[in-house]
C-alpha positions in Angstrom: -61.1 -197.3 30.2 -61.9 -194.2 32.3 -61.0 -196.1 35.3 -58.1 -197.3 34.7 -57.0 -193.6 33.4 -58.1 -192.6 37.2 -56.1 -195.3 38.9 -52.5 -194.8 36.1 -53.4 -190.7 37.1 -53.6 -191.7 41.3 -49.9 -193.9 41.4 -48.1 -191.7 38.2 -49.0 -188.7 40.7 -47.7 -190.6 43.8 -44.8 -192.1 42.0 -44.3 -188.0 40.8 -44.9 -187.2 45.0 -41.1 -189.3 45.3 -39.6 -185.8 44.6 -35.9 -187.3 44.9 -34.2 -184.1 45.7 -35.9 -183.8 48.6 -35.5 -187.8 50.1 -31.7 -187.1 48.7 -30.7 -183.7 50.9 -33.0 -185.5 53.7 -31.4 -188.7 53.8 -27.7 -187.6 52.8 -27.5 -184.6 54.0 -29.9 -183.6 57.3 -31.4 -182.0 55.3 -33.9 -179.7 52.6 -32.6 -178.5 49.8 -35.3 -176.4 49.8 -34.1 -174.3 52.6 -31.3 -173.1 50.7 -30.7 -170.4 47.6 -33.9 -170.4 45.4 -35.7 -173.2 47.8 -36.5 -175.5 44.8 -35.8 -179.4 45.2 -33.9 -179.7 42.0 -30.7 -180.3 40.9 -29.5 -176.7 40.2 -30.4 -176.1 44.1 -28.8 -179.7 44.9 -25.6 -179.2 42.9 -25.1 -175.6 44.6 -25.6 -176.9 48.2 -24.4 -180.3 48.1 -22.6 -181.1 45.0 -22.5 -182.8 41.7 -23.0 -186.1 43.7 -26.4 -185.4 44.8 -27.3 -183.1 42.1 -26.7 -186.2 39.8 -28.6 -188.7 42.0 -31.2 -186.7 42.0 -31.9 -186.5 38.1 -31.5 -189.9 38.0 -33.6 -190.3 40.5 -36.5 -187.8 38.6 -36.1 -189.4 35.5 -36.4 -192.9 36.4 -39.8 -192.4 38.5 -41.6 -191.2 35.3 -40.1 -194.5 33.2 -41.7 -197.1 36.2 -45.1 -194.8 36.5 -45.5 -195.0 32.7 -44.6 -199.0 32.9 -47.2 -200.0 35.7 -50.1 -197.3 33.5 -49.4 -199.5 30.5 -50.0 -202.7 32.5 -52.9 -200.6 33.7 -54.9 -199.4 30.1 -53.9 -202.6 28.6 -55.4 -204.7 31.6 -58.2 -202.7 33.1 -58.2 -201.4 29.9 -58.7 -203.2 27.7 -57.1 -201.4 25.0 -54.2 -202.9 22.9 -50.5 -201.5 23.5 -48.8 -203.2 20.6 -46.1 -201.5 18.6 -48.7 -200.5 15.3 -51.3 -201.6 17.0 -53.7 -198.8 15.9 -55.8 -198.0 19.3 -56.9 -194.6 20.0 -57.2 -192.9 23.2 -59.0 -189.2 22.1 -58.3 -189.1 19.2 -54.0 -190.4 19.7 -52.4 -193.7 19.5 -52.6 -195.4 22.8 -48.9 -195.7 23.1 -48.2 -192.3 23.1 -51.6 -191.5 25.3 -50.8 -193.5 27.8 -46.8 -192.5 27.3 -47.5 -188.6 28.3 -50.8 -189.2 30.3 -48.5 -191.0 33.2 -45.8 -188.4 32.4 -48.4 -185.9 33.2 -49.2 -186.7 36.5 -45.7 -188.1 37.7 -44.4 -184.1 36.9 -47.0 -182.6 38.4 -46.4 -185.2 41.9 -43.2 -183.6 41.7 -44.2 -180.2 41.4 -47.1 -180.4 43.8 -45.6 -183.1 45.6 -48.6 -184.5 48.6 -45.5 -186.6 50.7 -43.4 -182.8 50.9 -46.3 -180.4 51.3 -47.0 -179.4 47.9 -44.0 -177.8 47.1 -41.3 -180.1 45.0 -39.8 -178.6 42.0 -40.1 -177.6 38.7 -40.1 -180.4 36.4 -37.9 -180.1 33.7 -36.0 -183.4 34.0 -39.4 -185.4 34.6 -40.9 -184.0 31.7 -37.1 -185.0 30.0 -37.9 -189.2 31.6 -41.0 -189.0 29.8 -40.2 -187.1 26.6 -36.7 -190.0 26.4 -39.7 -192.7 26.7 -41.8 -191.0 23.7 -39.6 -190.2 20.9 -35.5 -190.5 22.1 -34.9 -188.5 18.1 -37.0 -185.5 19.8 -35.5 -185.4 23.4 -31.7 -185.6 22.4 -33.0 -182.8 19.7 -34.1 -180.4 22.6 -31.4 -181.4 24.7 -29.4 -180.1 21.8 -31.6 -176.4 22.0 -31.2 -176.7 25.4 -26.8 -177.0 25.6 -27.2 -174.1 22.2 -29.2 -171.6 24.6 -27.1 -171.5 27.6 -23.5 -172.3 26.2 -24.3 -168.9 23.5 -27.2 -167.1 26.5 -25.4 -168.6 29.8 -29.2 -169.0 30.7 -30.3 -171.8 32.0 -33.8 -171.4 32.8 -33.9 -169.9 29.9 -33.1 -173.2 28.3 -35.2 -175.5 30.2 -38.0 -173.2 29.1 -36.8 -173.2 25.3 -37.2 -177.0 25.7 -40.8 -176.8 26.3 -41.8 -175.1 24.4 -40.0 -176.4 21.5 -41.4 -179.8 22.1 -45.0 -179.4 21.2 -43.2 -178.4 17.6 -41.9 -181.4 17.5 -44.7 -183.9 18.4 -45.9 -181.9 15.4 -43.2 -182.1 12.6 -42.8 -185.7 14.1 -46.0 -186.5 14.2 -48.3 -184.8 12.6 -51.1 -185.3 15.0 -52.9 -182.2 16.4 -54.8 -183.6 19.5 -51.3 -185.3 20.1 -49.7 -181.8 19.2 -52.3 -179.8 22.0 -51.7 -182.8 24.5 -48.1 -182.0 24.2 -48.3 -178.2 24.9 -50.0 -179.0 27.9 -46.5 -179.4 29.2 -45.1 -176.7 27.2 -47.5 -174.7 30.1 -47.0 -176.1 33.3 -42.8 -175.9 33.1 -43.6 -172.4 32.0 -45.6 -171.5 34.7 -43.4 -173.3 37.3 -40.8 -170.9 35.4 -42.5 -167.8 36.1 -40.3 -166.0 39.2 -37.4 -167.2 37.1 -38.9 -165.3 33.3 -39.5 -161.9 35.8 -36.2 -162.3 36.6 -35.0 -163.3 32.6 -36.8 -159.7 31.6 -35.8 -157.5 34.1 -31.9 -158.2 33.7 -31.6 -160.3 37.4 -31.3 -163.7 36.1 -28.6 -165.0 37.4 -25.9 -167.4 34.5 -23.6 -169.5 34.4 -20.3 -169.0 35.8 -21.3 -166.1 37.3 -20.6 -165.6 41.5 -23.9 -165.6 42.3 -24.6 -169.0 40.6 -22.0 -171.5 39.7 -24.7 -174.2 38.2 -23.9 -176.5 35.2 -27.4 -178.4 35.2 -30.9 -177.6 34.5 -33.7 -176.1 36.4 -35.9 -179.1 37.6 
């Protein structure tokens, strides 16, 4: 089982390293999005510098890659780890439902690949879209609730980064509410920590009241930090 998880982690990380903000900006615009604006390889910076088409393509790509990582991880865990991943199969990994663990495990390493892509000098995005794709794969109900929280916070405060951070903070809360599993909740807290750390500069700006708002002259953004 350990070997299966190692292979799953490597493949998920490599898939995560396919940072579509960088790939799209280089292939379509012959440029590197990281050399502009915030220096972040996500949809917000893509929107700011190249327009909606590039931003939407980035979001789709960064969400789909985690779905692929999860699918491949399911195959690896089934075949190499001899673990049943059938729904209601009852199999556990580290005290967590095997299906939920595999989705979270693959999502975690895919997210790390997105933030620290080995193909692009270990400088990528902030992992929100990739994590969002994982949450949809885990439980669409939680994903929709988090999306609603994001929309409400951004609508009220105009801070996109605050909405992104709030989604990360509330994720383990709803995992706990829906699944009542301490090990799974603790695992979900890792995603919260990663997203918050990835947004540490935004947090400093929020505290100092220097963070850009949607619709401001400084920033005209409408997509989440990724």
